[in-house]
C-alpha positions as CSV (number, residue, x, y, z in Angstrom):
1,M,14.9,-2.8,24.8
2,L,13.2,-0.7,22.1
3,E,12.7,3.1,22.5
4,V,11.0,5.1,19.7
5,E,11.0,9.0,20.1
6,N,8.9,11.4,18.1
7,L,8.7,9.4,15.0
8,R,7.4,11.3,12.1
9,A,7.0,9.7,8.6
10,G,4.9,9.5,5.5
11,Y,4.8,9.2,1.7
12,G,5.5,12.2,-0.5
13,R,3.9,15.3,1.2
14,V,1.5,13.1,3.2
15,E,2.2,12.7,6.8
16,V,1.1,9.5,8.4
17,L,3.1,9.2,11.7
18,R,2.8,12.4,13.8
19,G,5.3,12.1,16.6
20,V,5.0,8.5,17.7
21,S,6.8,7.5,20.8
22,L,6.6,4.1,22.5
23,G,8.9,1.8,24.4
24,L,9.2,-2.0,24.9
25,G,11.0,-3.7,27.5
26,P,13.1,-7.2,27.4
27,G,10.8,-10.1,27.3
28,Q,7.5,-8.2,26.9
29,I,4.6,-8.3,24.5
30,V,3.6,-4.8,23.6
31,A,0.5,-4.4,21.4
32,L,0.1,-1.5,18.9
33,L,-3.7,-1.3,18.4
34,G,-5.7,0.7,16.0
35,A,-8.2,0.5,13.0
36,N,-7.0,0.3,9.3
37,G,-5.3,3.3,8.0
38,V,-4.1,4.8,11.1
39,G,-0.3,4.4,10.5
40,K,0.5,0.9,12.0
41,T,2.1,-0.6,9.0
42,T,3.9,2.6,8.2
43,F,5.3,2.4,11.8
44,N,6.5,-1.2,11.1
45,G,8.1,-0.2,7.8
46,V,10.2,2.5,9.8
47,L,11.2,0.1,12.5
48,S,12.3,-2.4,10.0
49,G,14.2,0.0,7.8
50,L,11.8,-0.1,4.9
51,L,10.9,3.5,5.2
52,K,13.1,6.4,6.1
53,P,11.5,8.7,8.7
54,W,11.2,12.4,8.4
55,E,12.2,13.0,12.1
56,G,12.6,10.9,15.2
57,C,14.9,8.1,16.5
58,V,14.6,4.3,16.9
59,T,17.0,3.0,19.6
60,F,17.2,-0.8,20.0
61,E,19.1,-2.4,22.9
62,G,20.9,0.9,23.6
63,R,21.9,1.6,19.9
64,A,20.3,4.1,17.5
65,L,19.5,2.4,14.4
66,P,20.4,4.0,11.1
67,P,17.1,5.4,9.4
68,G,16.1,3.4,6.3
69,D,18.5,0.5,6.6
70,T,16.8,-2.8,6.5
71,G,20.2,-4.7,6.7
72,A,21.1,-2.8,10.0
73,A,17.6,-3.6,11.5
74,L,17.7,-7.2,10.6
75,D,21.4,-7.5,11.9
76,A,20.2,-6.0,15.2
77,G,17.6,-8.7,15.5
78,L,14.4,-6.7,14.7
79,V,12.6,-9.3,12.5
80,L,9.1,-8.3,10.8
81,V,6.5,-10.9,9.8
82,P,4.6,-8.5,7.4
83,E,0.9,-8.1,7.0
84,G,-0.4,-10.5,4.3
85,R,2.3,-13.1,5.0
86,H,4.3,-12.5,1.8
87,I,5.5,-16.0,1.5
88,F,7.1,-17.3,-1.6
89,P,4.1,-19.2,-3.1
90,S,6.0,-21.1,-5.7
91,L,8.6,-22.4,-3.4
92,T,8.2,-25.3,-0.9
93,V,7.6,-24.8,2.8
94,H,11.3,-26.1,3.4
95,E,12.6,-23.4,1.0
96,N,10.6,-20.6,2.4
97,L,12.0,-21.5,5.8
98,W,15.5,-21.9,4.7
99,L,15.4,-18.3,3.2
100,G,14.4,-16.9,6.5
101,G,18.0,-17.6,7.8
102,Y,19.6,-16.3,4.6
103,R,21.2,-13.4,6.3
104,R,20.8,-13.5,10.2
105,G,21.0,-17.0,11.8
106,R,22.7,-18.4,8.8
107,A,25.3,-20.4,10.7
108,H,22.4,-22.2,12.7
109,R,19.8,-22.7,10.1
110,A,19.7,-26.5,10.7
111,R,19.2,-26.2,14.3
112,N,16.8,-23.2,13.9
113,L,14.8,-25.4,11.3
114,D,14.3,-28.3,13.9
115,Q,13.1,-25.7,16.4
116,V,10.7,-24.2,14.1
117,L,9.3,-27.6,13.0
118,E,8.9,-28.5,16.7
119,T,7.0,-25.4,17.2
120,F,4.9,-25.9,14.1
121,P,4.5,-29.7,13.6
122,R,2.0,-29.0,10.8
123,L,4.8,-27.4,8.8
124,A,6.9,-30.5,9.3
125,E,4.2,-32.7,7.5
126,R,4.3,-30.2,4.5
127,L,7.9,-29.5,4.0
128,T,7.9,-30.4,0.2
129,Q,4.4,-28.9,-0.3
130,R,4.4,-25.5,-2.5
131,A,3.5,-22.9,0.0
132,G,0.9,-21.3,-2.1
133,T,-1.3,-24.4,-2.0
134,M,-1.6,-24.2,1.8
135,S,-4.5,-22.9,3.9
136,G,-4.3,-19.3,5.2
137,G,-3.6,-20.6,8.7
138,E,-0.8,-22.7,7.4
139,Q,0.7,-19.8,5.6
140,Q,0.6,-17.6,8.6
141,M,2.4,-20.4,10.5
142,L,5.0,-20.4,7.7
143,A,5.6,-16.6,7.8
144,I,6.0,-16.6,11.4
145,G,8.3,-19.7,11.2
146,R,10.4,-17.9,8.5
147,G,10.8,-15.0,10.9
148,L,12.0,-17.3,13.7
149,M,14.6,-18.7,11.3
150,A,16.3,-15.3,11.6
151,E,16.8,-15.7,15.4
152,P,14.8,-12.3,16.4
153,R,15.6,-10.5,19.4
154,L,12.4,-8.6,18.7
155,L,9.6,-10.2,16.5
156,I,7.3,-7.6,14.9
157,L,4.0,-9.3,13.9
158,D,1.9,-7.3,11.7
159,E,-1.8,-8.3,11.8
160,P,-1.0,-12.0,12.3
161,S,-4.9,-12.9,12.8
162,L,-5.9,-11.2,9.6
163,G,-8.0,-13.5,7.4
164,L,-8.1,-16.3,9.7
165,S,-11.1,-18.2,11.0
166,P,-12.1,-17.5,14.9
167,L,-10.7,-20.8,15.8
168,L,-7.3,-20.3,14.1
169,V,-7.3,-16.8,15.7
170,E,-7.4,-18.3,19.1
171,E,-4.7,-20.6,18.2
172,M,-2.5,-17.8,16.8
173,F,-2.7,-15.9,20.0
174,A,-1.9,-18.9,22.1
175,L,1.3,-19.5,19.9
176,I,2.2,-15.9,20.6
177,G,1.8,-16.5,24.4
178,R,3.9,-19.5,24.1
179,L,6.7,-17.7,22.1
180,N,6.8,-15.0,24.8
181,A,6.9,-17.5,27.5
182,E,10.1,-18.8,26.0
183,G,11.7,-15.3,26.4
184,L,11.0,-13.8,23.0
185,A,10.0,-10.2,22.9
186,I,7.2,-9.3,20.6
187,L,5.6,-6.3,19.2
188,L,2.1,-7.2,18.2
189,V,0.5,-4.8,15.7
190,E,-3.3,-5.7,15.5
191,Q,-6.9,-4.7,15.0
192,N,-8.1,-7.4,17.4
193,V,-8.0,-5.3,20.6
194,R,-9.5,-7.7,23.1
195,L,-7.2,-10.7,22.2
196,S,-4.2,-8.6,21.8
197,L,-4.6,-7.0,25.3
198,E,-5.4,-10.3,26.9
199,V,-2.0,-11.6,25.9
200,A,0.2,-8.4,25.9
201,H,1.9,-6.7,28.9
202,R,1.4,-3.2,27.6
203,G,-0.6,-1.6,24.9
204,F,-0.6,1.7,22.8
205,V,-3.5,2.8,20.9
206,M,-2.9,4.7,17.6
207,E,-5.3,7.0,16.0
208,N,-4.6,9.2,12.8
209,G,-0.9,8.6,13.1
210,A,-0.5,9.4,16.8
211,I,-0.6,7.5,20.1
212,T,-3.8,8.5,22.0
213,A,-3.6,6.0,24.8
214,S,-1.1,3.8,26.4
215,G,-0.6,1.7,29.7
216,R,-0.9,-1.6,31.2
217,A,-2.7,-4.0,28.9
218,Q,-5.1,-4.9,31.7
219,D,-5.8,-1.2,32.5
220,L,-6.5,-0.4,28.8
221,L,-8.8,-3.5,28.5
222,A,-10.9,-2.1,31.5
223,D,-10.9,1.6,30.0
224,P,-14.6,2.4,29.2
225,D,-13.5,4.7,26.4
226,L,-11.5,1.9,24.6
227,Q,-14.4,-0.4,25.2
228,R,-16.9,1.9,23.6
229,S,-14.5,2.6,20.6
230,Y,-13.1,-0.7,19.8
231,L,-15.1,-3.4,21.6
232,G,-18.6,-2.1,21.1
233,V,-19.3,-2.4,24.9
């Protein structure tokens, strides 16, 4: 479904991504794991067209995506839920969700809104509330719901558990599993290695802008080197 080959990118003269290659199949959750500053958000920026790569190719469902073209990425169905949520705080929950279907999914916004509110009943209770006054967990629900309004073929979640309490982190990963069970392919970009690999089918570990390990999620979770580096075992 998604093939990334030899991706190199950066800012100015600083290279961040150093020949990254990975793949994701239909209906899969793939976890891209790594500490802060290793290049995960830069990778997401290239996938979603926010950043033009220096080299390499992104192919989605058999078609090469034009580099640095956010409209083409969104039209193809790659929908990014960015790190830090980036909701519109002065707008209501309803307005934030409605804007999620501004370009892709516009013809079915009413239907999609009903589906999002069924997935997130808490948002249904707060439709007229200004988004900036909600809790962090509720804002993360809103950010994901806004992404779902665009009818994603592949949902890219950038650090969805960041800043959440342990209980809400568990709920967030349970939600990711439910969305995937409904057939949605998900690229999960996270620092929480254990929970990510427990829900994912495959995983890739990024260090210093390069993929240093990959494989089935269960195998990576049992890898002693990964346990020592990321799980403190």
